[in-house]
Backbone as JSON, one array per atom type, in Angstrom:
{
  "sequence": "MRPWLAYTLVRLGLFAIAFAALYLLGLDWWLAALLAAVVGFLLAYIFFRPLRERMAAELAASRDRPARGVDEAAEDAADEGTVDEDAAAEDDGTTD",
  "N": [[3.53, 274.0, 15.65], [0.65, 272.49, 14.5], [-0.69, 272.61, 10.96], [-3.44, 272.89, 10.5], [-3.95, 273.55, 12.87], [-3.72, 275.65, 13.21], [-4.66, 277.12, 11.65], [-7.38, 277.19, 12.28], [-7.31, 277.99, 14.64], [-6.81, 280.92, 14.05], [-8.68, 281.74, 12.38], [-10.7, 281.35, 14.1], [-10.24, 283.09, 15.75], [-10.34, 285.81, 14.03], [-13.2, 285.57, 14.15], [-14.41, 286.14, 16.75], [-12.75, 288.34, 17.19], [-14.18, 290.1, 15.13], [-16.74, 289.68, 15.19], [-17.22, 290.55, 17.94], [-16.64, 293.59, 17.82], [-19.07, 294.31, 16.14], [-21.08, 293.58, 17.2], [-20.5, 295.43, 19.39], [-21.11, 297.68, 18.24], [-23.62, 297.77, 18.11], [-25.38, 296.44, 16.59], [-27.62, 293.23, 16.56], [-27.58, 289.82, 18.29], [-27.59, 287.95, 16.57], [-27.32, 288.97, 14.15], [-24.94, 290.07, 14.22], [-22.71, 287.9, 14.46], [-23.78, 286.52, 12.31], [-22.44, 288.28, 10.08], [-19.81, 288.53, 11.4], [-18.97, 285.9, 10.83], [-18.94, 285.47, 7.84], [-16.74, 287.86, 7.57], [-14.84, 287.05, 8.73], [-14.39, 284.99, 7.58], [-13.81, 286.09, 4.9], [-11.49, 287.62, 5.02], [-9.6, 285.5, 6.34], [-9.33, 284.12, 4.07], [-8.38, 285.79, 2.4], [-5.8, 286.66, 3.3], [-4.5, 284.71, 4.94], [-3.72, 283.04, 2.71], [-0.97, 281.09, 2.49], [-1.27, 279.82, 5.19], [-3.24, 278.59, 4.62], [-2.58, 277.27, 2.29], [-0.73, 275.4, 3.42], [-2.21, 274.02, 5.37], [-3.91, 272.7, 3.67], [-2.44, 271.19, 1.98], [-0.87, 269.33, 4.47], [-3.51, 267.88, 5.21], [-3.99, 266.61, 2.49], [-1.45, 265.03, 2.18], [-2.25, 263.32, 4.68], [-4.54, 262.24, 3.77], [-3.59, 260.46, 1.85], [-1.83, 258.79, 2.56], [-1.78, 254.98, 2.98], [-3.9, 253.68, 5.33], [-3.2, 251.29, 8.03], [-4.54, 248.57, 8.35], [-6.1, 245.85, 9.79], [-6.01, 243.6, 8.68], [-2.72, 243.82, 7.68], [-1.94, 243.79, 10.03], [-1.63, 241.09, 11.34], [-0.88, 240.34, 9.55], [2.09, 241.02, 9.7], [2.68, 239.73, 12.03], [2.72, 237.3, 12.05], [4.48, 236.76, 10.4], [6.44, 237.61, 11.8], [6.52, 235.37, 13.73], [4.92, 235.48, 15.79], [1.88, 235.81, 17.28], [-1.26, 237.87, 17.13], [-3.9, 237.56, 19.14], [-5.99, 239.02, 19.29], [-6.39, 240.23, 16.63], [-6.47, 238.4, 15.08], [-8.79, 236.69, 15.79], [-10.64, 239.12, 14.81], [-10.13, 238.79, 12.5], [-10.87, 236.35, 11.71], [-13.13, 236.49, 12.41], [-14.83, 235.12, 14.43], [-14.86, 235.49, 17.83], [-14.49, 235.57, 21.46]],
  "CA": [[1.85, 273.71, 15.54], [0.06, 272.02, 12.85], [-1.14, 273.97, 10.04], [-5.03, 272.93, 10.69], [-4.46, 273.88, 14.46], [-3.13, 276.89, 13.54], [-5.35, 278.1, 11.0], [-8.23, 276.88, 12.66], [-7.36, 279.12, 15.67], [-6.8, 282.47, 13.18], [-10.47, 281.55, 11.96], [-12.18, 281.24, 15.5], [-10.02, 284.62, 16.48], [-10.78, 286.81, 13.53], [-14.18, 285.73, 14.09], [-14.18, 286.73, 17.72], [-12.85, 290.14, 17.16], [-15.34, 290.85, 14.1], [-18.31, 289.62, 16.35], [-17.07, 291.57, 19.16], [-16.93, 294.96, 17.08], [-19.97, 294.47, 15.51], [-21.62, 293.48, 18.53], [-20.33, 296.55, 20.43], [-21.68, 298.6, 17.62], [-25.22, 297.95, 18.32], [-25.7, 295.36, 15.85], [-28.07, 292.08, 17.13], [-26.09, 289.3, 18.27], [-27.8, 286.81, 15.51], [-26.81, 289.56, 12.92], [-23.32, 290.38, 14.33], [-22.41, 286.87, 14.4], [-23.61, 286.14, 10.58], [-21.51, 289.15, 9.53], [-18.56, 288.36, 12.01], [-18.56, 284.68, 9.9], [-18.69, 286.5, 6.28], [-15.63, 288.98, 7.67], [-13.75, 286.26, 9.56], [-13.79, 284.01, 6.01], [-12.98, 286.6, 3.82], [-9.82, 288.06, 5.97], [-9.0, 284.56, 6.55], [-9.02, 283.89, 2.27], [-7.26, 286.98, 1.42], [-4.41, 287.01, 4.19], [-3.78, 283.8, 5.13], [-3.71, 281.54, 1.83], [-0.13, 280.17, 2.99], [-1.15, 278.6, 6.39], [-4.42, 277.77, 4.19], [-2.07, 275.75, 1.64], [0.02, 274.53, 4.42], [-3.02, 272.85, 6.13], [-4.73, 271.67, 2.48], [-1.11, 269.9, 1.76], [-0.96, 268.37, 5.07], [-4.55, 266.9, 4.97], [-3.86, 265.73, 1.61], [-0.87, 263.81, 2.89], [-2.7, 262.16, 5.38], [-5.01, 261.19, 2.75], [-2.58, 259.66, 0.51], [-1.01, 257.61, 3.51], [-2.77, 253.77, 3.67], [-4.1, 252.78, 6.66], [-2.69, 250.07, 8.28], [-5.91, 247.74, 9.25], [-6.22, 244.43, 10.55], [-5.07, 242.31, 8.33], [-1.76, 243.91, 7.79], [-1.05, 243.82, 11.55], [-1.62, 240.18, 11.73], [0.4, 239.25, 8.33], [3.26, 241.15, 9.98], [2.66, 239.17, 13.37], [2.65, 235.97, 11.09], [6.15, 237.13, 9.33], [7.83, 237.45, 12.77], [6.05, 234.03, 14.39], [3.89, 235.82, 17.34], [0.34, 236.08, 16.51], [-2.4, 238.25, 18.07], [-4.95, 237.09, 19.24], [-7.62, 240.06, 18.82], [-6.2, 240.49, 15.15], [-6.65, 237.0, 14.22], [-10.25, 236.59, 15.38], [-11.37, 239.56, 14.37], [-9.89, 238.78, 11.03], [-11.98, 235.44, 11.1], [-14.99, 237.04, 12.36], [-15.16, 234.99, 15.84], [-14.4, 236.6, 18.88], [-14.44, 234.89, 22.6]],
  "C": [[1.64, 273.36, 14.49], [-0.46, 273.06, 12.22], [-2.63, 274.17, 10.29], [-5.19, 273.61, 12.01], [-4.46, 275.47, 13.87], [-4.17, 278.18, 12.54], [-6.89, 277.89, 11.47], [-8.5, 278.22, 13.98], [-7.54, 280.53, 15.27], [-8.11, 282.65, 12.57], [-11.74, 282.2, 13.32], [-11.77, 282.83, 15.88], [-10.24, 285.64, 15.53], [-12.4, 286.96, 13.56], [-14.84, 286.43, 15.38], [-14.05, 288.12, 17.51], [-13.85, 290.43, 15.92], [-16.62, 290.52, 14.68], [-18.24, 290.6, 17.51], [-17.65, 293.49, 18.87], [-18.26, 295.53, 16.24], [-21.07, 294.4, 16.63], [-21.71, 294.94, 19.55], [-21.28, 297.9, 19.54], [-23.23, 299.05, 17.82], [-26.07, 296.66, 17.58], [-26.73, 294.11, 17.04], [-27.35, 291.23, 17.5], [-26.32, 288.15, 16.9], [-27.2, 287.75, 14.13], [-25.14, 289.8, 13.25], [-22.37, 289.13, 13.77], [-22.51, 286.36, 12.64], [-22.8, 287.03, 9.91], [-20.17, 289.24, 10.08], [-17.73, 287.04, 10.84], [-18.48, 285.13, 8.63], [-17.22, 287.55, 6.83], [-14.51, 288.06, 8.12], [-13.36, 285.28, 7.93], [-13.25, 285.04, 5.26], [-11.59, 287.01, 4.04], [-9.03, 287.07, 5.89], [-8.29, 284.23, 4.79], [-8.27, 284.44, 2.02], [-6.0, 287.07, 2.11], [-3.64, 286.27, 4.68], [-3.66, 282.34, 4.14], [-2.27, 281.34, 2.36], [-0.18, 279.77, 3.39], [-2.19, 277.8, 5.63], [-3.86, 276.39, 3.09], [-1.59, 275.37, 2.38], [-1.06, 273.32, 4.9], [-3.68, 272.01, 4.9], [-3.68, 270.71, 2.31], [-1.08, 268.56, 2.82], [-2.3, 267.61, 5.13], [-4.7, 265.92, 3.71], [-2.7, 264.96, 1.5], [-1.25, 263.03, 3.48], [-3.48, 261.53, 4.58], [-4.52, 260.58, 1.9], [-2.14, 258.31, 1.29], [-1.91, 256.48, 3.43], [-2.62, 253.68, 4.8], [-3.6, 251.6, 6.99], [-4.06, 249.23, 9.2], [-5.03, 246.56, 9.8], [-5.44, 243.55, 10.42], [-3.27, 242.23, 8.08], [-0.98, 243.45, 8.76], [-0.97, 242.27, 11.93], [-0.75, 239.55, 11.05], [1.79, 240.01, 9.0], [3.49, 240.45, 11.73], [3.17, 237.65, 12.84], [4.26, 235.88, 10.64], [6.95, 237.0, 10.68], [7.37, 236.53, 13.76], [5.37, 234.4, 15.47], [2.64, 235.83, 15.82], [-0.73, 236.56, 17.43], [-3.47, 238.36, 18.19], [-6.24, 237.76, 18.96], [-7.44, 239.92, 17.29], [-6.83, 239.48, 14.5], [-8.23, 236.74, 14.66], [-10.79, 237.62, 15.24], [-11.38, 239.16, 12.92], [-10.99, 237.1, 10.37], [-13.21, 235.14, 11.38], [-15.28, 236.09, 13.07], [-14.58, 235.89, 16.95], [-15.03, 235.53, 20.25], [-15.19, 234.93, 23.31]]
}
């Protein structure tokens, strides 16, 4: 499972458990939601640091990879002797 998905599910689970507990204790729904968000954040911050760090590393790595744009696809096609008509039209600014 991807780290960002696991961390998001953990945070949502902590929120849901805290919200249910606070709501069952008799707090108004909006106050229970506000406190559950704070409790969920604090518990995730304290107890799930390794998961949070893996998620941050994955996001940083995805930001470091260069995106492959239309120009690169057109250049690769030209090198191979084939031309992608859509990429060439977009690159020239003309369309059919």
